[in-house]
Biotite code that builds the C-alpha atoms (Angstrom):
import biotite.structure as struc

atoms = struc.array([
    struc.Atom([15.142, -10.243, -31.572], chain_id="A", res_id=1, res_name="UNK", atom_name="CA", element="C"),
    struc.Atom([16.899, -13.756, -31.212], chain_id="A", res_id=2, res_name="UNK", atom_name="CA", element="C"),
    struc.Atom([15.847, -16.598, -33.456], chain_id="A", res_id=3, res_name="UNK", atom_name="CA", element="C"),
    struc.Atom([13.947, -19.297, -31.261], chain_id="A", res_id=4, res_name="UNK", atom_name="CA", element="C"),
    struc.Atom([16.576, -21.972, -32.161], chain_id="A", res_id=5, res_name="UNK", atom_name="CA", element="C"),
    struc.Atom([19.134, -20.450, -29.702], chain_id="A", res_id=6, res_name="UNK", atom_name="CA", element="C"),
    struc.Atom([16.633, -19.854, -26.759], chain_id="A", res_id=7, res_name="UNK", atom_name="CA", element="C"),
    struc.Atom([16.503, -22.613, -24.091], chain_id="A", res_id=8, res_name="UNK", atom_name="CA", element="C"),
    struc.Atom([13.071, -24.475, -24.079], chain_id="A", res_id=9, res_name="UNK", atom_name="CA", element="C"),
    struc.Atom([11.784, -24.259, -20.546], chain_id="A", res_id=10, res_name="UNK", atom_name="CA", element="C"),
    struc.Atom([8.458, -25.079, -19.067], chain_id="A", res_id=11, res_name="UNK", atom_name="CA", element="C"),
    struc.Atom([6.051, -22.162, -18.759], chain_id="A", res_id=12, res_name="UNK", atom_name="CA", element="C"),
    struc.Atom([6.270, -22.276, -15.035], chain_id="A", res_id=13, res_name="UNK", atom_name="CA", element="C"),
    struc.Atom([9.758, -23.509, -14.483], chain_id="A", res_id=14, res_name="UNK", atom_name="CA", element="C"),
    struc.Atom([10.866, -23.740, -11.019], chain_id="A", res_id=15, res_name="UNK", atom_name="CA", element="C"),
    struc.Atom([14.276, -22.537, -9.665], chain_id="A", res_id=16, res_name="UNK", atom_name="CA", element="C"),
    struc.Atom([16.591, -23.934, -7.036], chain_id="A", res_id=17, res_name="UNK", atom_name="CA", element="C"),
    struc.Atom([18.669, -21.192, -5.608], chain_id="A", res_id=18, res_name="UNK", atom_name="CA", element="C"),
    struc.Atom([21.916, -22.457, -4.096], chain_id="A", res_id=19, res_name="UNK", atom_name="CA", element="C"),
    struc.Atom([22.988, -19.761, -1.780], chain_id="A", res_id=20, res_name="UNK", atom_name="CA", element="C"),
    struc.Atom([26.695, -20.154, -1.160], chain_id="A", res_id=21, res_name="UNK", atom_name="CA", element="C"),
    struc.Atom([28.888, -18.245, 1.367], chain_id="A", res_id=22, res_name="UNK", atom_name="CA", element="C"),
    struc.Atom([31.607, -15.644, 0.443], chain_id="A", res_id=23, res_name="UNK", atom_name="CA", element="C"),
    struc.Atom([35.001, -17.279, -0.163], chain_id="A", res_id=24, res_name="UNK", atom_name="CA", element="C"),
    struc.Atom([38.111, -15.051, 0.480], chain_id="A", res_id=25, res_name="UNK", atom_name="CA", element="C"),
    struc.Atom([40.137, -13.234, 3.067], chain_id="A", res_id=26, res_name="UNK", atom_name="CA", element="C"),
    struc.Atom([38.636, -13.154, 6.559], chain_id="A", res_id=27, res_name="UNK", atom_name="CA", element="C"),
    struc.Atom([35.770, -15.520, 5.461], chain_id="A", res_id=28, res_name="UNK", atom_name="CA", element="C"),
    struc.Atom([35.026, -19.155, 5.322], chain_id="A", res_id=29, res_name="UNK", atom_name="CA", element="C"),
    struc.Atom([38.052, -20.718, 3.428], chain_id="A", res_id=30, res_name="UNK", atom_name="CA", element="C"),
    struc.Atom([37.140, -23.043, 0.698], chain_id="A", res_id=31, res_name="UNK", atom_name="CA", element="C"),
    struc.Atom([39.852, -24.882, -1.241], chain_id="A", res_id=32, res_name="UNK", atom_name="CA", element="C"),
    struc.Atom([39.676, -25.127, -5.198], chain_id="A", res_id=33, res_name="UNK", atom_name="CA", element="C"),
    struc.Atom([38.889, -28.816, -4.613], chain_id="A", res_id=34, res_name="UNK", atom_name="CA", element="C"),
    struc.Atom([35.896, -28.081, -2.570], chain_id="A", res_id=35, res_name="UNK", atom_name="CA", element="C"),
    struc.Atom([34.658, -25.497, -5.024], chain_id="A", res_id=36, res_name="UNK", atom_name="CA", element="C"),
    struc.Atom([35.009, -28.004, -7.925], chain_id="A", res_id=37, res_name="UNK", atom_name="CA", element="C"),
    struc.Atom([33.211, -30.761, -5.922], chain_id="A", res_id=38, res_name="UNK", atom_name="CA", element="C"),
    struc.Atom([30.363, -28.366, -5.218], chain_id="A", res_id=39, res_name="UNK", atom_name="CA", element="C"),
    struc.Atom([30.148, -27.303, -8.906], chain_id="A", res_id=40, res_name="UNK", atom_name="CA", element="C"),
    struc.Atom([30.078, -31.048, -10.035], chain_id="A", res_id=41, res_name="UNK", atom_name="CA", element="C"),
    struc.Atom([27.434, -31.778, -7.507], chain_id="A", res_id=42, res_name="UNK", atom_name="CA", element="C"),
    struc.Atom([25.285, -28.979, -8.754], chain_id="A", res_id=43, res_name="UNK", atom_name="CA", element="C"),
    struc.Atom([25.806, -29.859, -12.435], chain_id="A", res_id=44, res_name="UNK", atom_name="CA", element="C"),
    struc.Atom([24.881, -33.501, -11.783], chain_id="A", res_id=45, res_name="UNK", atom_name="CA", element="C"),
    struc.Atom([21.746, -32.340, -9.907], chain_id="A", res_id=46, res_name="UNK", atom_name="CA", element="C"),
    struc.Atom([20.820, -30.100, -12.776], chain_id="A", res_id=47, res_name="UNK", atom_name="CA", element="C"),
    struc.Atom([21.057, -33.070, -15.144], chain_id="A", res_id=48, res_name="UNK", atom_name="CA", element="C"),
    struc.Atom([18.937, -35.178, -12.829], chain_id="A", res_id=49, res_name="UNK", atom_name="CA", element="C"),
    struc.Atom([16.253, -32.396, -12.649], chain_id="A", res_id=50, res_name="UNK", atom_name="CA", element="C"),
    struc.Atom([16.266, -31.795, -16.397], chain_id="A", res_id=51, res_name="UNK", atom_name="CA", element="C"),
    struc.Atom([14.029, -28.821, -17.390], chain_id="A", res_id=52, res_name="UNK", atom_name="CA", element="C"),
    struc.Atom([11.548, -29.182, -14.316], chain_id="A", res_id=53, res_name="UNK", atom_name="CA", element="C"),
    struc.Atom([13.890, -27.240, -12.005], chain_id="A", res_id=54, res_name="UNK", atom_name="CA", element="C"),
    struc.Atom([16.620, -24.753, -13.064], chain_id="A", res_id=55, res_name="UNK", atom_name="CA", element="C"),
    struc.Atom([19.618, -24.813, -10.595], chain_id="A", res_id=56, res_name="UNK", atom_name="CA", element="C"),
    struc.Atom([21.085, -21.342, -9.979], chain_id="A", res_id=57, res_name="UNK", atom_name="CA", element="C"),
    struc.Atom([24.231, -20.813, -7.855], chain_id="A", res_id=58, res_name="UNK", atom_name="CA", element="C"),
    struc.Atom([24.164, -17.456, -6.013], chain_id="A", res_id=59, res_name="UNK", atom_name="CA", element="C"),
    struc.Atom([27.433, -16.440, -4.301], chain_id="A", res_id=60, res_name="UNK", atom_name="CA", element="C"),
    struc.Atom([27.154, -14.292, -1.335], chain_id="A", res_id=61, res_name="UNK", atom_name="CA", element="C"),
    struc.Atom([30.286, -12.391, -2.317], chain_id="A", res_id=62, res_name="UNK", atom_name="CA", element="C"),
    struc.Atom([28.839, -11.642, -5.785], chain_id="A", res_id=63, res_name="UNK", atom_name="CA", element="C"),
    struc.Atom([25.250, -11.099, -5.064], chain_id="A", res_id=64, res_name="UNK", atom_name="CA", element="C"),
    struc.Atom([25.030, -10.260, -1.192], chain_id="A", res_id=65, res_name="UNK", atom_name="CA", element="C"),
    struc.Atom([21.609, -8.602, -1.649], chain_id="A", res_id=66, res_name="UNK", atom_name="CA", element="C"),
    struc.Atom([20.070, -11.817, -3.114], chain_id="A", res_id=67, res_name="UNK", atom_name="CA", element="C"),
    struc.Atom([21.422, -13.882, -0.293], chain_id="A", res_id=68, res_name="UNK", atom_name="CA", element="C"),
    struc.Atom([20.352, -11.313, 2.245], chain_id="A", res_id=69, res_name="UNK", atom_name="CA", element="C"),
    struc.Atom([16.854, -11.260, 0.760], chain_id="A", res_id=70, res_name="UNK", atom_name="CA", element="C"),
    struc.Atom([16.454, -14.941, 1.470], chain_id="A", res_id=71, res_name="UNK", atom_name="CA", element="C"),
    struc.Atom([17.699, -14.836, 4.966], chain_id="A", res_id=72, res_name="UNK", atom_name="CA", element="C"),
    struc.Atom([21.338, -15.625, 4.253], chain_id="A", res_id=73, res_name="UNK", atom_name="CA", element="C"),
    struc.Atom([22.565, -16.164, 7.692], chain_id="A", res_id=74, res_name="UNK", atom_name="CA", element="C"),
    struc.Atom([22.501, -19.816, 7.172], chain_id="A", res_id=75, res_name="UNK", atom_name="CA", element="C"),
    struc.Atom([24.514, -20.337, 4.017], chain_id="A", res_id=76, res_name="UNK", atom_name="CA", element="C"),
    struc.Atom([24.997, -22.480, 2.351], chain_id="A", res_id=77, res_name="UNK", atom_name="CA", element="C"),
    struc.Atom([21.317, -23.086, 1.609], chain_id="A", res_id=78, res_name="UNK", atom_name="CA", element="C"),
    struc.Atom([18.979, -24.350, -0.994], chain_id="A", res_id=79, res_name="UNK", atom_name="CA", element="C"),
    struc.Atom([15.715, -22.591, -1.827], chain_id="A", res_id=80, res_name="UNK", atom_name="CA", element="C"),
    struc.Atom([13.124, -24.030, -4.122], chain_id="A", res_id=81, res_name="UNK", atom_name="CA", element="C"),
    struc.Atom([10.940, -21.328, -5.792], chain_id="A", res_id=82, res_name="UNK", atom_name="CA", element="C"),
    struc.Atom([8.285, -21.362, -8.430], chain_id="A", res_id=83, res_name="UNK", atom_name="CA", element="C"),
    struc.Atom([6.564, -18.105, -9.613], chain_id="A", res_id=84, res_name="UNK", atom_name="CA", element="C"),
    struc.Atom([8.328, -16.235, -6.837], chain_id="A", res_id=85, res_name="UNK", atom_name="CA", element="C"),
    struc.Atom([6.954, -18.439, -4.019], chain_id="A", res_id=86, res_name="UNK", atom_name="CA", element="C"),
    struc.Atom([9.189, -20.454, -1.870], chain_id="A", res_id=87, res_name="UNK", atom_name="CA", element="C"),
    struc.Atom([8.213, -24.096, -1.855], chain_id="A", res_id=88, res_name="UNK", atom_name="CA", element="C"),
    struc.Atom([11.029, -25.570, 0.223], chain_id="A", res_id=89, res_name="UNK", atom_name="CA", element="C"),
    struc.Atom([14.243, -24.744, 1.811], chain_id="A", res_id=90, res_name="UNK", atom_name="CA", element="C"),
    struc.Atom([17.182, -26.573, 3.473], chain_id="A", res_id=91, res_name="UNK", atom_name="CA", element="C"),
    struc.Atom([20.280, -25.273, 5.184], chain_id="A", res_id=92, res_name="UNK", atom_name="CA", element="C"),
    struc.Atom([23.570, -26.893, 4.126], chain_id="A", res_id=93, res_name="UNK", atom_name="CA", element="C"),
    struc.Atom([24.378, -28.481, 0.803], chain_id="A", res_id=94, res_name="UNK", atom_name="CA", element="C"),
    struc.Atom([22.410, -31.660, 0.254], chain_id="A", res_id=95, res_name="UNK", atom_name="CA", element="C"),
    struc.Atom([24.121, -34.973, -0.530], chain_id="A", res_id=96, res_name="UNK", atom_name="CA", element="C"),
    struc.Atom([23.506, -37.704, -3.057], chain_id="A", res_id=97, res_name="UNK", atom_name="CA", element="C"),
    struc.Atom([21.201, -38.746, -5.735], chain_id="A", res_id=98, res_name="UNK", atom_name="CA", element="C"),
    struc.Atom([17.949, -38.641, -3.439], chain_id="A", res_id=99, res_name="UNK", atom_name="CA", element="C"),
    struc.Atom([17.964, -34.765, -3.595], chain_id="A", res_id=100, res_name="UNK", atom_name="CA", element="C"),
    struc.Atom([16.611, -34.802, -7.100], chain_id="A", res_id=101, res_name="UNK", atom_name="CA", element="C"),
    struc.Atom([13.826, -36.980, -6.166], chain_id="A", res_id=102, res_name="UNK", atom_name="CA", element="C"),
    struc.Atom([13.093, -34.831, -2.992], chain_id="A", res_id=103, res_name="UNK", atom_name="CA", element="C"),
    struc.Atom([13.052, -31.596, -5.128], chain_id="A", res_id=104, res_name="UNK", atom_name="CA", element="C"),
    struc.Atom([10.691, -33.133, -7.780], chain_id="A", res_id=105, res_name="UNK", atom_name="CA", element="C"),
    struc.Atom([8.430, -34.301, -5.000], chain_id="A", res_id=106, res_name="UNK", atom_name="CA", element="C"),
    struc.Atom([8.209, -30.909, -3.443], chain_id="A", res_id=107, res_name="UNK", atom_name="CA", element="C"),
    struc.Atom([7.500, -29.397, -6.913], chain_id="A", res_id=108, res_name="UNK", atom_name="CA", element="C"),
    struc.Atom([4.772, -31.914, -7.367], chain_id="A", res_id=109, res_name="UNK", atom_name="CA", element="C"),
    struc.Atom([3.276, -31.274, -4.043], chain_id="A", res_id=110, res_name="UNK", atom_name="CA", element="C"),
    struc.Atom([2.992, -27.676, -4.836], chain_id="A", res_id=111, res_name="UNK", atom_name="CA", element="C"),
    struc.Atom([1.431, -28.150, -8.336], chain_id="A", res_id=112, res_name="UNK", atom_name="CA", element="C"),
    struc.Atom([-2.463, -27.975, -8.277], chain_id="A", res_id=113, res_name="UNK", atom_name="CA", element="C"),
    struc.Atom([-4.189, -30.856, -9.884], chain_id="A", res_id=114, res_name="UNK", atom_name="CA", element="C"),
    struc.Atom([-6.445, -30.105, -12.780], chain_id="A", res_id=115, res_name="UNK", atom_name="CA", element="C"),
    struc.Atom([-10.099, -31.067, -12.353], chain_id="A", res_id=116, res_name="UNK", atom_name="CA", element="C"),
    struc.Atom([-12.186, -32.928, -14.950], chain_id="A", res_id=117, res_name="UNK", atom_name="CA", element="C"),
    struc.Atom([-13.814, -29.618, -16.174], chain_id="A", res_id=118, res_name="UNK", atom_name="CA", element="C"),
    struc.Atom([-10.583, -27.816, -17.004], chain_id="A", res_id=119, res_name="UNK", atom_name="CA", element="C"),
])
């Protein structure tokens, strides 16, 4: 068993943002190392903005084709926001800029049930 000091602290119902990316390689969409670096930096920055509320997971079609296919991977790249296995929001293409974090957090808030006074 692992000591709790090394385990990440996540909310009980952490949401996930799956970033479904197309296969890169021979006979497929060509992406330069610069493009790949820019995408990775965009996703790292987005994770910092989202904090522990939403975990950003990059899913490459070449490495995990079954996962991409399970989410209707015909339109990759795509963003899919999930919580407890339920899809809350989806967008085709890679989002741009800082408003994306605010949009994702608002979608998560919209899907969060509000506790009533008796709870």
